[in-house]
N, C-alpha and C positions, 0 to 999 in steps of 0.2 A: 483544234477544237472544231466540232461540227458547226455548220452555219445554223442560225436560228431563223424561223419564219417571221414574217412581219407581224402576224398575230401574237407570237410569243414575245416579240419585242414590245408590242403594245401592252401586253399584260405586265411585263417588267416595268415599263414606264408608269403604269397605274400603281404598282407597288411602291415605286420610288416616290410618287406623289403622296401616297399614304404615309410612308415613313417620314417624309418632310413635314406633313401636317401633324403627325404624332410628336415629332421633336419640338415644333413650335408650340403645340398645346402644353407639353410638359414644361417647357421654359416659362410659359405664361403662368401655369399652376405654381411653379417654383417661386415666381415673383410675387405671388399672392400669399404664399405660405409663411406663417409666423414661426413655425418650428424649424430651427436651424438644421437638424438632422434630416427631416423630411425634405426640406429645400435642397440640401446637398444631394440626397438620393435622386430626386427628380432631375436635377441638373446633370448628374452623371448619366442617367437614363437617356435624357435628351441628347447628350453628347454622343452616346453610342449610336443612336438613330441617325444623327447628322453624319457621323463617320461612315456608316453603311451607305448612305446616300452618296457621299463624296466618292467613296471607293468604287461603287457600281457605276456612277456617272462617268468617272474618269476612265474606267475600263471600256465602256461602250463608246466614249468619245474618241478613243485612240485606236480602236479596232473596227474592222468591217466584217461582222459576223452575220449580216442579214442576207437571206436568200432573195 
């Protein structure tokens, strides 16, 4: 894989933060939701965002791709 620049890494980190905030917001919305179907859908969506954050974080924590 090609090395990424520090600027690209910073942009990825910004996106990771946004994904994390989105997951937390969806979990909060799910906790406020009275409809079981909607609550379940929001929880699944939040989980997908959390998994993306974990996968990308794990990838960047174990490799050295920065120029």
